[in-house]
C-alpha positions in Angstrom: 94.6 89.3 55.6 94.0 86.8 58.4 92.6 88.0 61.7 94.5 88.1 65.0 93.6 85.5 67.6 92.6 86.4 71.1 92.1 83.7 73.7 90.2 84.1 76.9 91.9 81.6 79.2 89.3 81.1 81.9 86.2 82.3 83.7 84.3 83.7 80.7 82.6 81.1 78.5 79.4 82.7 77.1 78.7 84.2 73.7 81.5 86.7 74.1 79.4 89.6 72.8 81.4 92.4 74.7 84.7 91.1 73.5 83.5 90.7 69.9 82.0 94.1 69.8 85.5 95.6 70.6 87.7 93.1 68.7 85.5 91.4 66.1 86.7 93.5 63.1 90.4 92.6 63.7 90.5 89.4 65.7 88.9 86.0 66.3 88.0 85.7 69.9 87.7 82.3 71.6 87.0 81.2 75.2 89.2 78.3 76.4 87.2 78.0 79.7 90.2 76.3 81.4 90.2 75.5 85.1 93.9 74.7 85.3 97.0 75.7 83.3 97.5 72.2 81.9 94.2 72.5 80.1 95.7 75.3 78.0 98.3 73.0 76.4 97.8 72.8 72.6 95.2 75.5 72.6 96.8 78.8 73.5 100.1 78.7 71.7 98.9 80.6 68.6 97.5 83.6 70.7 98.2 87.1 69.6 96.8 88.3 72.9 95.6 86.5 76.0 92.9 87.6 78.4 93.3 86.0 81.9 90.9 86.1 84.9 91.6 84.4 88.2 90.7 80.7 87.9 94.3 79.7 87.0 97.9 80.9 86.7 100.1 81.5 83.7 103.6 80.3 84.5 106.7 80.2 82.4 105.6 76.8 81.2 102.8 78.4 79.2 104.4 81.8 78.6 107.4 80.2 76.9 105.1 78.7 74.3 103.6 82.0 73.3 105.6 82.9 70.3 103.6 85.8 68.9 101.8 87.1 71.9 101.6 90.9 72.1 99.9 91.2 75.4 98.7 89.2 78.4 96.0 91.2 80.1 94.9 90.2 83.6 91.2 91.2 83.6 91.2 92.4 87.2 93.4 94.3 89.6 95.8 91.7 91.0 98.3 90.1 88.7 100.1 87.7 91.0 98.8 84.7 89.0 101.0 85.7 86.0 104.7 85.2 86.0 105.1 88.8 84.8 108.9 88.9 85.2 109.4 85.9 82.9 106.9 87.4 80.4 108.9 90.6 80.4 112.1 88.6 79.7 110.1 87.1 76.7 109.2 90.5 75.5 105.5 90.1 76.3 103.8 93.0 78.1 101.5 92.1 81.0 98.7 94.6 81.8 95.8 94.7 84.2 92.4 96.4 84.5 92.8 98.3 87.8 89.7 100.4 87.7 86.8 98.2 86.8 85.5 97.3 90.3 86.8 100.1 92.5 83.3 101.0 93.8 82.1 97.5 94.2 85.1 96.3 96.3 85.0 99.4 98.4 81.2 99.0 99.0 81.8 95.3 99.9 84.5 96.2 102.4 82.2 98.7 104.1 79.3 96.2 103.9 81.4 93.5 105.7 82.6 96.0 108.3 79.2 97.3 109.1 77.6 93.9 109.2 80.3 92.8 111.7 80.5 95.9 113.9 76.8 96.5 114.1 76.1 92.8 114.9 73.8 92.4 111.9 75.3 89.0 110.8 75.6 87.8 114.4 72.0 88.7 115.3 70.6 87.0 112.1 72.6 83.8 112.5 71.7 83.4 116.2 68.0 84.1 115.6 67.9 81.8 112.6 69.2 78.9 114.7 67.1 79.8 117.8 70.2 80.5 119.8 70.0 83.2 122.5 67.3 85.7 123.4 65.2 87.8 121.0 67.1 90.8 122.2 69.9 93.2 121.3 71.8 91.9 124.3 72.8 88.7 122.5 75.5 90.7 120.6 76.3 93.2 123.3 78.4 95.2 123.7 78.2 97.1 120.4 79.8 100.6 120.3 79.1 103.7 118.2 81.3 103.9 115.1 81.7 107.6 115.0 85.2 108.6 116.1 86.5 105.0 116.2 89.5 104.1 114.0 89.1 102.5 110.6 92.5 101.3 109.5 93.3 100.9 105.8 96.4 98.9 104.7 97.2 100.1 101.2 95.8 103.3 99.8 95.5 102.6 96.1 92.3 103.2 94.2 90.2 100.7 96.2 91.8 101.6 99.5 91.1 105.3 98.9 87.5 104.6 97.9 87.0 102.5 101.1 88.7 105.2 103.2 86.3 107.9 101.9 83.3 105.7 102.7 84.5 105.1 106.2 85.2 108.8 106.6 81.6 109.5 105.6 80.5 107.3 108.5 82.2 109.7 110.8 85.1 107.3 111.6 88.7 108.3 112.1 90.4 106.9 109.1 94.1 106.1 109.2 96.2 104.4 106.5 99.5 102.7 106.2 101.1 102.7 102.7 104.9 103.3 102.5 104.6 103.7 98.7 102.1 106.6 98.9 103.6 110.0 98.3 103.6 112.6 101.1 100.6 114.9 101.2 98.1 112.5 99.9 96.5 112.2 103.3 96.1 116.0 103.5 94.3 116.1 100.2 91.8 113.5 101.4 91.5 114.5 105.1 93.0 111.2 106.3 95.8 110.3 108.8 99.0 108.5 107.9 100.6 105.8 110.1 104.3 105.4 109.8 104.3 101.7 110.5 101.9 98.8 110.3 102.1 98.3 114.1 101.1 101.9 114.8 98.2 101.6 112.3 96.6 98.5 113.7 97.3 98.9 117.4 94.3 101.3 118.0 92.0 100.2 115.2 88.5 99.0 115.6 88.4 97.8 112.0 91.4 96.8 109.9 90.7 96.6 106.1 93.3 95.2 103.7 93.6 96.7 100.2 97.1 95.8 99.0 98.3 93.8 96.0 99.9 90.4 96.8 103.6 90.8 96.8 106.5 89.2 98.8 106.1 92.3 101.0 102.4 91.9 101.7 102.0 88.1 101.8 100.6 87.2 105.2 100.9 90.8 106.2 98.1 89.9 108.6 99.1 86.8 110.6 99.0 85.5 114.2 101.6 88.1 115.3 100.0 91.1 113.7 96.5 90.1 114.9 97.8 90.2 118.4 98.9 93.8 117.8 95.3 94.7 117.1 93.1 95.6 120.1 91.1 92.9 121.7 87.6 92.9 120.2 88.6 94.4 116.9 87.5 93.3 113.4 89.3 92.3 110.2 88.2 92.7 106.6 90.0 91.4 103.6 88.7 92.1 100.1 92.2 92.3 98.5 94.1 89.1 97.8 93.7 85.9 99.7 97.4 85.5 100.4 97.5 88.8 102.3 96.0 87.1 105.4 97.2 83.9 107.0 93.8 82.4 107.3 95.0 79.6 109.6 95.5 82.3 112.3 91.8 83.3 112.3 90.1 80.4 114.1 92.2 80.8 117.3 91.8 84.6 117.2 88.0 84.3 116.9 87.8 81.6 119.5 89.8 83.6 122.1 87.8 86.7 121.4 90.8 88.7 120.3 89.1 89.2 117.0 85.4 90.0 117.5 84.7 89.2 113.9 86.2 88.9 110.4 84.9 89.4 106.9 86.8 87.4 104.3 86.0 87.7 100.6 89.2 86.2 99.2 91.1 83.0 100.2 94.6 81.9 99.3 93.3 78.9 97.3 89.8 79.1 95.8 87.8 77.1 96.4 89.4 76.0 99.6 89.7 72.3 100.6 86.9 71.0 102.8 89.4 70.4 105.6 90.8 73.9 105.6 90.9 75.0 109.3 89.0 78.2 108.6 86.1 76.4 106.9 86.0 73.7 109.6 85.6 76.4 112.3 83.2 78.5 110.2 80.9 75.5 109.7 81.0 74.3 113.3 78.0 75.7 115.3 80.0 75.2 118.4 82.8 77.5 117.3 82.6 81.3 117.5 83.5 81.6 113.9 80.1 80.2 113.0 78.6 83.5 114.1 81.5 85.9 113.9 83.0 85.1 110.5 81.6 86.0 107.1 83.1 84.2 104.1 82.3 85.2 100.5 83.3 83.5 97.3 85.7 86.2 95.9 82.6 88.2 95.0 83.5 91.8 96.2 84.4 92.8 92.7 81.1 91.7 91.2 78.3 93.8 89.8 76.8 93.4 86.3 78.2 96.8 85.4 81.6 96.1 86.9 81.9 92.7 85.1 81.0 94.4 81.8 83.6 97.1 82.5 86.3 94.4 83.1 85.5 92.6 79.9 85.3 95.7 77.7 88.5 97.3 79.2 90.4 94.0 78.9 89.3 93.8 75.2 90.3 97.4 74.6 93.7 96.7 76.0 94.1 93.8 73.5 93.0 96.0 70.7 95.6 98.6 71.4 98.3 95.9 71.6 97.2 94.2 68.3 97.1 97.6 66.5 100.5 98.7 67.8 99.0 101.6 69.8 100.5 102.8 73.2 99.6 100.4 76.0 98.0 101.4 79.3 98.3 99.8 82.7 101.4 97.7 81.9 102.6 96.1 85.1 105.9 94.6 83.9 
């Protein structure tokens, strides 16, 4: 009996040992290593299952050519780069791997927040360039974190893990998530805000942890940044489209934002003329010292990456064998 065919669309292009350990007895596994959807043409059509990362999107143009596909699994949390509604209409389940990097992303969000609020990044950058005195005063004033408000937008797995870490720092942790059932805040010892405005209006740190949906696209923008207190900080380790990045340079330049930590951008990598990058690379702009940009790396640890690959492969195995699927998003 011929084996099934599982194609890894992008991102992974090594010897595929984790995938073959899970699937090798029932499927041939191949990495297509595409950087755009057009590179999949003529290669992916015979897939019985597709594993997708974040280097490209799967639109109806590709999905309509998948005639025997039993599952598209987005090996990660966000699934906005798959036309999951069209896939559902084609009878193809779309799943994700929601739990592979919970600890890593939460740790990264806290790391960015601490580096910004304690002045660690600012001190290092100034001293490295020989700007300002060799003194704590170059980043003053810095305030104690205990009792200050850490605001979480979206209290899913990662938002919850981040909230608990902020709580361990002695911060007042408040969240806004209209989809979270009542009482969850009591179980965790957190506070619930009834609106986004009430959440961010008193926050020292605002940390974004939502999926990217029409409801959350640009949930942080020039208007909502102005609702935050002057001198507050923004962290985004969720999806790039949740923050309107074009609003950040002006907010940093005016001092309304004292700093921002951005792990995800709307388009990755960004163009060289993106306003945020231009400001960030300009030693004369406050963003040079007060903005931290990472290359969509918050999810990463060797252990987390292995989890993602193994769990994505296990999802494919269940689909190919006709077993009940988990984490179906459509």
